[in-house]
N, C-alpha and C positions, 0 to 999 in steps of 0.2 A: 587238368580240369579243375576249375574253381568251385569251391563249395559255396553254399549260401552265406556262411559266416565271412568268407574271404571277399565275396562280392559286396556284402554290406560294409565291411571295413574299408574297402576301396572307395565305395561311394561316400562314406562318411569323411574320409580323408580328402576327397575332392571338394566336398562342400566346405569343410573347414579351410582349405587352401583358398577357395574362391572368396570366403568372407574376409580372410586376412588380407587378400590382395585389394579388396575394395574398401576396406575400413579407412575412414578419414582420420587424418592425424589431428590429435588434440593439441591446441596451442593455449598457452597461458600468458597473461600479462606479466609485467615486471613485478618482482617481489616488493612489497611495501611493509614498512614498520608500523604496527598498530599503536604501540605505546613506546615512542622513542625515548631512550635513556632510562628505561625502567627495567628493574630486575623482576620479571613476572614468573611466579611459581605456577599460578592458575588464574583463570579469569572466567567471568560469566557476563552475559548480556541480559539486562533486566531494567525495567522502568523504575528508577529510584524515586522520582519526584511526582509521579502521577500525571505527566504530560502526554502519555500514550506514545512516547518515543523511547526506544531502548537506549540504555546508558551502559558504559563499560565499568565493571567492578573487578578488581584484581587483588591478588595477595602476593606480596613480595616474598623472597626466600627467607627473610627474617621474620615473617609472620605479620607484617604491617598490611592493613587493608586500605586500599585507595580506590577512587572512582573518578570518572569523567562523565559529566552530563553531555548528552548530545546537543549540538548547536541547534538553535531554532531554525529549522528548515521549512517552516510554514510561512515564511515571509512572502506575502502576496498581497496585492491590492485588488479591489473589485475591478479596476480597469483591466487587469490581466485576464479576467475570466468572463467579462460581459460579452455577450454575443456568442458564447460557446455552449455546447451541449455535452452532457456527461451521463454515463450509466453508473449509478451508485449501487454497490453490492455490500450488504452487511456481511462481515467476516465470519460470524458464527452461524447465523440462521440462514444465510444465503438469499435473503429477500432482496429483490432488485427494485430500484426506483430510477426514474429518469429526471435529470435536472436540465433546465433550460434557463440560462441567465440572460436577461435583457439589459437595456441601459439603466433601468431603474428598479431592478429586482429580478424576478423570474418566476418559474413555475416548477413544482415538484409533481410528478405523476407516479402513482403507485402501481402495483401489479394488476389492480382491478380497473385501471385507467381513470381513477379519480384524480382530479387536479387540485392542488393546494397552492395558494399564492405565497411566494416568498416575500414576506412583508418587511423584513429588516435585514440588511447586510451591514455588518460592522467590521471595522478593522481596529484592533487595539493599538496602544502605543508601542507594542512590540511587533506590530505588523502581522498579528494573527487574525485570520479571517474567520468569521462565523456568519451564519445566515439562519433564519428561522421562519416558521410558518405558524398559522393559527391552528392547524390540524383539523380544520373543518373544511369540507369540500366547498368548492366555489372560489372564484377569483376575486371576490369583493371583500374578503376577510382581511382584517388589519391588526389583529392581536398577535403577539409573539409568545407562543406557548411551547413550541417544539423547536429546540435549538440544535444546530449542527455546527460543531467546532472543527475547523481544519487544523490538523496537527503537523502535516507535512505536505509540501507542494513540490511536485516534480513537473517537468514540462508537459506531460500528458497524463499525469496521475495525481489525484488528491487523496490524502488519507485523513481520517478524522474520527470523531466520536459523536454519537447521537447522545446528547446530554439528557435526553428524556429517559432513554432505556439503558444508557451506559455502554451499549454495544459499539465496537469499532467498525468502521466501514472503509472501503476503498472505492474511489470513483475514477473511471477511465474516460478520457476525453473521446468524444465521437467525432469523426470526420464528416463534415457536411458535404 
């Protein structure tokens, strides 16, 4: 005759066996070298030059400090994003805004459904995109007082910094 402890142990063993039988196999991509040809003792990822992209800093076994700045991955033109919609979320505060880029600018909509005209879209000589708004409600405003700098552009994600507040943000492309 089985005791309660034996029944519990048998049930626990059956549950564990069923989990291991259904567990998915984890697969990894091919190993890559982060810093080829370098003798790395330790490393850290940190923004060295204030461009809001992490850079690699490492120390060699003989104590030498080295670094590599991240390549400019914000290369984008306004032609790449016109006609698209995005949900912009501030990384620290979690505030959401909607972006809608048109042929000649766009509209920013805040959490209270107030709309702000995107009055200026610029691309620097390094192909870094920025856009700004007057920060006054209404679509007839034309001053550039609140600037958003794009620091990284991926196919469906934009990352950047709100130059008025200094907070970083991530924008996700919305499918129409």
